N, CA and C of each residue as an Amber inpcrd file, in Angstrom:
protein
   531
 111.6870000-125.8300000 -26.8700000 111.0550000-127.0070000 -26.6720000
 111.8550000-128.3060000 -26.9500000 111.8770000-129.2690000 -26.2470000
 112.7830000-130.5220000 -26.2750000 112.4270000-130.8700000 -27.7420000
 113.4380000-131.7040000 -28.2360000 113.2470000-132.2390000 -29.6720000
 112.8160000-133.5540000 -29.7290000 112.7880000-134.3750000 -28.3810000
 112.1960000-135.7720000 -28.6700000 110.5710000-135.6540000 -29.0900000
 110.4610000-136.6550000 -29.3950000 109.0070000-136.9370000 -30.2600000
 107.9740000-137.0470000 -29.2730000 106.9350000-136.4790000 -29.5180000
 105.6110000-136.4340000 -28.7160000 104.7580000-137.7920000 -29.2290000
 104.3450000-138.4010000 -28.2320000 103.7040000-139.5700000 -28.6440000
 102.2770000-139.5130000 -27.7280000 101.1450000-139.8380000 -28.4610000
  99.7140000-140.1400000 -28.1610000  99.2570000-141.2580000 -27.7400000
  98.3410000-141.5960000 -26.8390000  97.6800000-142.6930000 -26.4610000
  96.6480000-142.7230000 -25.6390000  95.5900000-143.4060000 -25.6130000
  94.4700000-143.4980000 -24.6500000  95.0050000-144.0110000 -23.2300000
  94.3740000-143.0120000 -22.3700000  94.8450000-143.4580000 -20.9620000
  94.0400000-144.7860000 -20.5630000  94.6340000-145.3980000 -19.4420000
  94.2810000-146.7020000 -18.7920000  94.2470000-146.4360000 -17.3430000
  93.4320000-147.0760000 -16.5800000  93.4400000-147.0490000 -15.1130000
  94.6140000-146.8190000 -14.2750000  95.8560000-147.3010000 -14.7750000
  97.0920000-147.0430000 -13.9670000  97.3660000-145.5520000 -14.2470000
  96.9600000-144.9670000 -15.2250000  97.4110000-143.6510000 -15.4290000
  96.5680000-142.5670000 -14.6270000  95.6190000-143.0630000 -13.7850000
  94.7120000-142.2880000 -13.1870000  95.7090000-141.2610000 -12.0830000
  96.3880000-141.8580000 -11.3000000  97.1690000-140.8290000 -10.2730000
  97.7800000-139.7580000 -11.1090000  98.7610000-140.2700000 -11.9860000
  99.4380000-139.3020000 -12.6240000  98.6410000-138.1540000 -13.2770000
  97.2300000-138.6720000 -13.9720000  96.5770000-137.5820000 -14.5070000
  95.9260000-136.6940000 -13.5650000  95.4460000-137.0700000 -12.4690000
  95.1420000-136.1220000 -11.3050000  95.8790000-134.9970000 -10.8510000
  97.2580000-135.7100000 -10.6460000  98.6080000-134.8610000 -10.5040000
  98.5520000-133.8010000 -11.4940000  98.7230000-134.0700000 -12.7840000
  98.8100000-133.1790000 -13.9500000  97.7760000-132.1360000 -13.9180000
  96.4890000-132.3860000 -14.0080000  95.2350000-131.8570000 -14.0810000
  95.1590000-130.7690000 -12.8920000  95.4050000-131.0760000 -11.7260000
  95.5530000-130.1750000 -10.5330000  96.7650000-129.4180000 -10.6250000
  97.7210000-129.5850000 -11.1050000  99.0780000-128.6900000 -11.4290000
  98.8560000-127.6060000 -12.2450000  97.8380000-128.1330000 -13.3930000
  97.7730000-127.1060000 -14.4710000  96.6880000-126.1300000 -14.0940000
  95.6810000-126.3060000 -13.1650000  94.5860000-125.4980000 -12.8500000
  94.5740000-124.8010000 -11.4790000  95.2440000-125.4410000 -10.2830000
  94.7760000-125.0040000  -9.0870000  95.9090000-124.6760000  -8.3530000
  96.0990000-123.9250000  -7.1860000  97.2130000-123.8400000  -6.3420000
  98.3260000-123.1150000  -7.0240000  99.2520000-122.8200000  -6.1060000
 100.5380000-122.0060000  -6.4960000 101.2850000-122.6110000  -7.8030000
 101.2260000-123.9620000  -7.8910000 102.1260000-124.5430000  -8.7760000
 101.5110000-124.3510000 -10.2360000 100.0730000-124.0630000 -10.3140000
  99.5470000-123.7970000 -11.6560000  99.9960000-122.3200000 -11.9720000
 100.3850000-121.3930000 -11.2610000 100.7900000-120.1820000 -11.4630000
 101.8260000-120.0950000 -12.4850000 102.8190000-121.2380000 -12.6070000
 103.9030000-121.3160000 -13.3760000 103.4840000-121.1980000 -14.6600000
 102.2500000-121.6070000 -14.9340000 101.5820000-121.6800000 -16.4760000
 100.6190000-120.4970000 -16.6860000 100.0570000-120.3360000 -17.7980000
  99.2530000-119.2120000 -18.0240000  97.5790000-119.6810000 -18.1030000
  97.6110000-121.0250000 -17.7190000  95.9680000-121.4980000 -17.9150000
  95.4710000-121.5430000 -16.5150000  96.1020000-121.1830000 -15.2680000
  95.5820000-121.1500000 -14.0730000  94.3220000-120.6690000 -13.7750000
  93.5070000-121.4600000 -12.9110000  92.2380000-120.9020000 -12.5690000
  92.2610000-120.5890000 -11.0500000  93.5160000-120.5340000 -10.5770000
  93.6240000-120.2010000  -9.1430000  93.0270000-118.9920000  -8.5150000
  92.9330000-118.1100000  -9.2060000  92.3050000-116.6840000  -9.0330000
  90.7160000-116.7190000  -8.9840000  89.9160000-117.8370000  -9.6970000
  88.8220000-117.8940000  -9.6910000  88.1770000-118.9770000  -8.9530000
  89.0550000-120.1330000  -8.8510000  88.7950000-121.2760000  -7.8820000
  89.6900000-121.7310000  -7.1110000  89.2650000-121.9750000  -6.0950000
  90.2150000-122.7940000  -5.0480000  89.6810000-124.2190000  -4.9280000
  90.3090000-125.0970000  -4.0130000  89.8500000-126.5180000  -4.0850000
  90.4790000-127.3380000  -5.1640000  89.7550000-128.4150000  -5.0600000
  90.1730000-129.3800000  -6.3160000  89.5770000-129.1550000  -7.7870000
  90.3270000-129.3780000  -8.8140000  89.6680000-129.6420000 -10.1100000
  89.0690000-130.7460000 -10.6430000  89.7670000-131.7300000  -9.9350000
  89.0430000-133.1440000 -10.2070000  89.6700000-134.0660000  -9.0800000
  89.0600000-135.3500000  -9.3630000  89.7590000-136.3460000  -8.2830000
  89.9960000-137.5260000  -8.8910000  90.4130000-138.7190000  -8.3220000
  90.5850000-140.0930000  -9.0540000  89.3600000-140.4790000  -9.5020000
  88.2980000-140.5140000  -8.7640000  87.1090000-141.2100000  -9.3340000
  86.4930000-140.3570000 -10.5170000  86.5240000-138.9050000 -10.5990000
  86.1600000-138.3030000 -11.8210000  87.0470000-138.5570000 -12.9120000
  88.3110000-138.6070000 -12.7160000  89.1720000-139.0820000 -13.8630000
  88.9230000-140.4140000 -14.4480000  89.0440000-141.3400000 -13.5940000
  88.5410000-142.8500000 -13.6670000  87.4330000-142.9890000 -14.4840000
  86.5790000-142.1660000 -14.2170000  85.2640000-142.4280000 -15.0860000
  85.3160000-141.7730000 -16.3340000  86.2160000-141.0570000 -16.5700000
  86.2770000-140.4050000 -18.0340000  87.2550000-141.4080000 -18.8300000
  88.1270000-142.0060000 -18.0020000  89.1530000-142.9000000 -18.7070000
  88.1050000-144.3310000 -19.0820000  87.2700000-144.6200000 -18.2980000
  86.5500000-145.7560000 -18.6300000  85.1410000-145.5930000 -19.1440000
  84.8380000-144.3650000 -19.6920000  83.8170000-144.0440000 -20.4480000
  83.9180000-144.6940000 -22.0150000  82.7560000-145.2590000 -22.1500000
  82.6800000-146.2820000 -23.3940000  82.6250000-145.4800000 -24.6880000
  82.0670000-144.1940000 -24.7830000  81.8830000-143.3450000 -25.9510000
  82.9200000-142.2150000 -25.6980000  84.1840000-142.4260000 -25.1200000
  85.0690000-141.4490000 -24.9930000  86.4200000-141.9190000 -24.7840000
  87.4870000-141.2300000 -24.5330000  88.8170000-141.2300000 -24.1150000
  89.3480000-140.3190000 -23.5050000  90.3010000-140.6250000 -22.5830000
  91.2410000-139.5560000 -22.0920000  92.4430000-139.5570000 -23.1740000
  92.8330000-138.6510000 -23.7050000  94.0770000-138.7390000 -24.6840000
  95.2520000-138.2210000 -23.9070000  96.3990000-139.0520000 -23.7910000
  97.4950000-138.5890000 -23.0580000  98.6510000-138.1340000 -24.2320000
  99.3940000-137.2370000 -23.6390000 100.4920000-136.8230000 -24.6550000
 101.6930000-137.2230000 -23.7550000 102.7310000-137.7970000 -24.1900000
 103.8010000-138.1510000 -23.5120000 105.2430000-137.7520000 -24.4660000
 106.2520000-137.5020000 -23.5960000 107.6380000-137.2860000 -24.2490000
 108.3740000-138.0740000 -23.3980000 109.3100000-138.9810000 -24.0490000
 110.1380000-139.6810000 -23.2900000 109.7030000-140.7230000 -22.2840000
 108.3320000-140.9260000 -22.4310000 107.7590000-141.8680000 -21.2210000
 106.9890000-141.1160000 -20.4670000 107.0870000-139.7930000 -20.3010000
 106.5270000-138.7620000 -19.2820000 105.3560000-138.1480000 -19.7970000
 104.4010000-138.2150000 -18.7290000 103.0410000-137.6920000 -19.1960000
 103.3440000-136.2100000 -19.1120000 102.9390000-135.6160000 -20.1490000
 103.0410000-134.0550000 -20.0230000 101.9210000-133.2140000 -20.4510000
 100.9800000-133.8850000 -20.8340000  99.7660000-133.3600000 -21.1240000
  98.4750000-134.2610000 -21.4720000  96.9830000-133.8670000 -21.4700000
  96.1390000-134.7320000 -21.5800000  94.7950000-133.8120000 -22.0020000
  93.8520000-134.6080000 -22.5310000  92.5250000-133.9740000 -22.7630000
  91.5130000-135.1780000 -22.9380000  90.1020000-134.7780000 -22.7040000
  89.1900000-135.5190000 -22.5890000  88.5190000-135.3900000 -24.2170000
  88.1010000-136.4130000 -24.8280000  87.3960000-136.3410000 -25.8440000
  86.0300000-137.4730000 -25.5680000  85.0300000-136.8980000 -25.8530000
  83.7210000-137.6160000 -25.8090000  82.8960000-137.6630000 -27.1710000
  82.4610000-138.9870000 -27.6940000  81.6650000-138.7380000 -28.6600000
  80.1120000-138.5160000 -28.5220000  79.4960000-137.4560000 -29.0900000
  78.2670000-136.9390000 -28.6140000  77.4540000-136.7140000 -29.8960000
  77.2200000-138.0550000 -30.5410000  76.4160000-137.9130000 -31.9590000
  77.2070000-137.2090000 -33.0630000  76.9550000-136.1000000 -33.5560000
  77.5530000-135.5240000 -34.7980000  78.5890000-134.7260000 -34.2300000
  79.0120000-134.3380000 -33.0480000  80.0480000-133.6110000 -32.5030000
  81.0270000-134.3460000 -31.4550000  81.9990000-133.7310000 -31.1630000
  82.8300000-134.4270000 -29.9080000  82.8180000-133.2650000 -28.9360000
  83.0390000-133.5870000 -27.7040000  83.1840000-132.8330000 -26.4970000
  84.6530000-132.7010000 -26.1620000  85.2720000-131.6820000 -25.7450000
  86.5850000-131.5340000 -25.5570000  86.6460000-130.8290000 -24.3110000
  87.4780000-131.4850000 -22.9850000  87.5420000-131.2370000 -21.9150000
  88.7180000-131.5850000 -21.0890000  88.7360000-131.2780000 -19.8560000
  89.9220000-131.9020000 -19.0970000  91.4010000-131.6960000 -19.7260000
  91.5230000-130.4420000 -20.5380000  92.7680000-130.2240000 -21.0600000
  93.5540000-129.6420000 -20.1040000  95.0070000-130.3100000 -20.1750000
  96.0150000-130.0400000 -19.2840000  97.4730000-130.1470000 -19.8960000
  98.2290000-129.2620000 -19.6340000  99.6900000-129.1430000 -19.9980000
 100.4990000-128.9060000 -18.6920000 101.5400000-129.7340000 -18.6360000
 102.3380000-129.3220000 -17.5440000 102.5890000-127.7300000 -17.3650000
 102.3100000-127.0080000 -16.2660000 102.6120000-125.6090000 -16.1980000
 104.0030000-124.9970000 -16.7560000 104.9800000-125.7810000 -16.4230000
 106.2260000-125.3350000 -16.9040000 106.6410000-125.5430000 -18.3980000
 105.5570000-126.2530000 -19.0190000 105.5250000-126.4280000 -20.4860000
 104.6550000-125.5860000 -21.3520000 104.0670000-125.0230000 -20.6720000
 102.8960000-123.8080000 -21.3250000 103.5800000-122.9600000 -22.0740000
 103.0100000-122.3430000 -22.9960000 103.3850000-121.2640000 -23.7760000
 104.6050000-121.5560000 -24.6810000 104.8190000-122.8190000 -25.0300000
 105.8110000-123.1360000 -26.1320000 105.3020000-123.8490000 -27.1760000
 103.9020000-123.7810000 -27.4920000 103.2870000-124.5200000 -28.6240000
 102.7770000-125.8470000 -28.3720000 102.8460000-126.3950000 -27.4190000
 102.5510000-127.8390000 -27.2340000 101.1980000-127.8030000 -27.0120000
 100.2090000-126.9100000 -26.6740000  98.9380000-126.9350000 -26.6320000
  98.1460000-127.0760000 -28.1230000  98.8220000-126.1420000 -28.9900000
  98.4470000-126.3560000 -30.3390000  98.3580000-127.5820000 -30.8170000
  99.4180000-128.1980000 -30.6550000  99.7750000-129.6760000 -31.2950000
  98.5440000-130.5660000 -30.5010000  98.4120000-130.6580000 -29.3740000
  97.7550000-131.4750000 -28.5700000  96.2080000-131.2340000 -29.0540000
  95.6840000-130.0030000 -29.1040000  94.4570000-129.9000000 -29.5600000
  94.1490000-130.1210000 -31.2140000  95.1050000-130.2360000 -31.9210000
  95.1140000-130.6430000 -33.4090000  94.8440000-132.1220000 -33.1600000
  95.7590000-132.7860000 -32.5220000  95.6830000-134.1290000 -32.4200000
  94.1440000-134.4440000 -32.0380000  93.6820000-134.0090000 -30.8470000
  92.4390000-134.1500000 -30.4200000  91.2980000-134.0890000 -31.5720000
  91.6780000-132.8390000 -32.2850000  90.3630000-132.7690000 -33.4310000
  90.4890000-133.8260000 -34.3990000  91.7110000-134.1580000 -34.6770000
  92.0930000-135.2510000 -35.8450000  91.4130000-136.5890000 -35.3310000
  91.5220000-136.8270000 -34.0010000  91.2110000-138.1330000 -33.4570000
  89.5850000-138.2490000 -33.3780000  88.9610000-137.1110000 -33.1220000
  87.5800000-137.0080000 -33.0980000  86.9280000-137.1080000 -34.4950000
  87.5600000-136.5220000 -35.4710000  87.0390000-136.4440000 -36.9220000
  87.4300000-137.9680000 -37.3140000  88.7220000-138.5280000 -37.2540000
  88.9150000-139.9180000 -37.8210000  88.2780000-141.1140000 -37.0010000
  88.1310000-141.0230000 -35.7530000  87.4270000-141.8640000 -35.0160000
  85.9730000-142.2610000 -35.0090000  85.3130000-140.9350000 -34.9050000
  83.8550000-140.9100000 -34.8980000  83.3310000-140.1870000 -36.1320000
  83.8910000-139.5550000 -36.8830000  83.4290000-138.7420000 -37.9910000
  82.9650000-137.5000000 -37.3820000  83.1610000-137.0600000 -36.2430000
  82.6380000-135.8830000 -35.8440000  82.9140000-134.6520000 -36.6990000
  81.8240000-133.7370000 -36.7740000  81.8310000-132.7370000 -37.6640000
  82.1810000-131.3530000 -36.9210000  81.9320000-131.4100000 -35.4980000
  82.0750000-130.5090000 -34.8440000  82.8630000-130.7660000 -33.5420000
  83.5730000-129.8690000 -32.8780000  84.0430000-129.9510000 -31.5340000
  83.6020000-128.8960000 -30.6780000  83.0430000-129.1630000 -29.4280000
  82.6040000-128.6400000 -28.7060000  83.1230000-128.4760000 -27.3270000
  83.2410000-127.1970000 -26.5690000  83.8600000-127.3140000 -25.1400000
  83.1310000-126.2260000 -24.3280000  83.2000000-126.2290000 -23.3370000
  82.7340000-125.2500000 -22.3970000  83.8150000-124.5680000 -21.3400000
  83.9570000-123.2490000 -21.6310000  85.1520000-122.5770000 -20.6900000
  84.5150000-121.3940000 -19.8240000  85.1360000-121.3880000 -18.8510000
  84.4840000-120.2710000 -17.7760000  84.4490000-118.8570000 -18.5770000
  83.5070000-118.2920000 -18.7210000  83.4420000-117.1070000 -19.5800000
  84.4250000-115.8820000 -19.2490000  84.5690000-115.7530000 -17.9320000
  85.7260000-114.9330000 -17.3760000  87.2900000-115.3810000 -17.9340000
  87.5660000-116.3010000 -18.4690000  88.5650000-116.5560000 -18.9150000
  89.1060000-116.0480000 -20.3130000  88.9600000-114.8690000 -20.3830000
  89.2470000-113.9240000 -21.6140000  90.3710000-114.4680000 -22.4030000
  91.6020000-114.5440000 -21.7040000  92.8620000-114.8430000 -22.5250000
  92.8080000-116.3450000 -22.9720000  92.0540000-117.1260000 -22.3190000
  92.1130000-118.6710000 -22.6530000  91.2100000-118.7890000 -23.8130000
  90.0090000-117.9770000 -23.6550000  89.1740000-118.1880000 -24.7910000
  89.7100000-117.4000000 -26.0550000  90.5020000-116.4300000 -26.1550000
  91.0910000-115.7550000 -27.1300000  92.0610000-116.7500000 -27.6260000
  92.7480000-117.5020000 -26.9510000  93.6020000-118.7320000 -27.4800000
  92.9420000-119.6990000 -28.2010000  91.6540000-120.1250000 -27.7780000
  90.8390000-121.0610000 -28.3930000  90.2620000-120.4550000 -29.7680000
  89.9970000-119.0800000 -29.7960000  89.3520000-118.3490000 -31.0660000
  90.4800000-118.5050000 -32.0840000  91.7300000-118.1840000 -31.6320000
  92.9100000-118.2750000 -32.5770000  93.0870000-119.7010000 -33.2620000
  92.5240000-120.6110000 -32.5200000  92.4090000-122.0090000 -33.0090000
  91.2010000-122.1310000 -33.8160000  90.3710000-121.2220000 -34.2080000
  89.3040000-121.5610000 -34.8730000  88.0110000-121.7590000 -34.2730000
  87.9260000-121.7580000 -32.8390000  86.6730000-121.9390000 -32.0370000
  85.8140000-120.4700000 -31.9630000  84.7200000-120.7260000 -31.9480000
  83.9660000-119.4120000 -31.7360000  82.9680000-119.3710000 -30.4600000
  82.8340000-118.1820000 -29.9750000  81.7640000-118.3300000 -28.8790000
  80.6100000-118.1350000 -29.2860000  79.6710000-119.0040000 -28.5840000
  78.2540000-118.9790000 -29.0300000  77.2840000-118.3680000 -28.3020000
  77.5960000-117.5410000 -27.0650000  76.8130000-116.8760000 -26.3250000
  76.0190000-117.7630000 -25.4930000  76.0360000-118.9180000 -25.5270000
  75.2420000-120.0750000 -24.8750000  75.9980000-119.9640000 -23.5470000
  75.1260000-119.8190000 -22.4520000  76.0520000-120.0020000 -21.0300000
  75.1060000-121.0040000 -20.3000000  75.9050000-121.7110000 -19.3210000
  75.3720000-122.5310000 -18.4960000  75.9800000-122.3890000 -16.9790000
  75.2670000-122.3190000 -16.0260000  75.9030000-121.6050000 -14.7780000
  76.9190000-122.7110000 -14.1270000  77.8750000-122.1070000 -13.4270000
  78.9420000-122.9970000 -12.6750000  78.1170000-123.6810000 -11.6180000
  78.5560000-124.8720000 -11.2200000  77.9970000-125.7740000 -10.2270000
  78.1890000-125.3010000  -8.8510000  77.7700000-124.0540000  -8.4120000
  78.1790000-123.6240000  -7.1550000  77.4270000-124.7130000  -6.1300000
  78.3310000-124.8280000  -5.3470000  77.9940000-125.9150000  -3.8650000
  78.3710000-127.1000000  -4.3480000  79.0140000-127.3780000  -5.4460000
  79.6030000-128.7150000  -5.6400000  81.0120000-128.9180000  -5.6910000
  81.6010000-129.0330000  -4.4490000  83.0700000-128.7040000  -4.4810000
  83.9740000-129.6950000  -5.2170000  83.4040000-130.5970000  -5.7800000
  84.2340000-131.4040000  -6.4290000  84.6380000-130.7960000  -7.8820000
  84.0840000-129.6660000  -8.1410000  84.5990000-128.7940000  -9.3580000
  85.2640000-127.5870000  -8.8210000  85.5550000-127.6330000  -7.6850000
  86.3150000-126.3710000  -6.9250000  85.2590000-125.4740000  -6.1110000
  85.9800000-124.4300000  -5.1930000  85.4670000-123.5680000  -4.6840000
  85.4020000-122.1980000  -5.0410000  84.5320000-121.4870000  -5.7580000
  84.4870000-120.2150000  -6.5650000  84.7440000-119.3200000  -5.7090000
  85.6580000-118.5140000  -6.2490000  86.2470000-117.1850000  -5.3750000
  85.6040000-115.9030000  -5.6920000  84.5790000-116.2110000  -6.6640000
  83.4940000-114.8680000  -6.9710000  81.9830000-115.6240000  -7.2660000
  81.2280000-114.5770000  -7.3350000  79.7300000-115.0300000  -7.6120000
  79.0050000-115.2970000  -8.9360000  80.0050000-114.8220000  -9.8780000
  79.3160000-114.6270000 -11.1860000  79.8530000-115.7010000 -12.4380000
  80.4820000-116.7560000 -11.8590000  80.9520000-117.6500000 -12.6280000
  80.1360000-118.5460000 -13.6050000  80.2470000-118.4950000 -14.8370000
  79.3930000-119.1820000 -16.0480000  80.3760000-119.8860000 -16.9210000
  79.8600000-120.8960000 -17.3920000  80.5530000-121.4040000 -18.6610000
  80.0320000-120.9760000 -20.0190000  80.7400000-120.9490000 -20.8190000
  80.4690000-120.5340000 -22.2590000  80.7800000-121.6620000 -23.2900000
  79.6870000-121.9940000 -23.8720000  79.9010000-123.0210000 -25.2150000
  80.7060000-122.6060000 -26.3020000  82.0560000-122.9970000 -26.6940000
  82.6870000-122.7600000 -27.9800000  82.7270000-123.9790000 -28.8380000
  82.6070000-123.6520000 -30.0740000  82.5560000-124.6780000 -31.1660000
  83.3920000-124.2680000 -32.3330000  83.7390000-125.5390000 -32.8680000
  84.5720000-125.4120000 -34.2630000  84.2750000-126.4050000 -35.1240000
  83.9340000-125.9660000 -36.2390000  83.6370000-127.2130000 -37.4460000
  84.9580000-127.9960000 -37.6720000  84.9460000-129.1970000 -38.0590000
  85.9810000-130.0410000 -38.0410000  86.2140000-130.4430000 -39.3860000
  85.4540000-129.8430000 -40.3220000  85.5840000-129.9510000 -41.7840000
  85.4260000-131.2460000 -42.2500000
């Protein structure tokens, strides 16, 4: 892992094009296969679009946290304040940088930010339940499966084109102490 310092900041409208590229590269298409978080076997099409990312950037009760190294966007995650908890989503790390410990640093910063900014006592996220390896990674970070499932939004291509008929999201939670 490079030795230069990782910096964090809140995304701005000007960051939207780079964020869309980052998120797409981490989840969809052949480029995503360079990392281990790809959804290319489960979903085709887009993961997000400029309007979706811009909505997260502009959300009053949330932020899109950016991680940069030497001024280069290398990772991001969405944080949204929802009462006593925060929602974590839109987590993306450049595929070629995955597997080197960067994700652990970013999720820890997201948890710290949610706790210190909003007093959140819990972090919640939804993960496609068929993503066993990813869920196991979150479990090693202290998240637990709840068994609470919600259907994938079939027919809404803004979220991708499902490659199988049984996709569902599972809620994962972690107390933030």
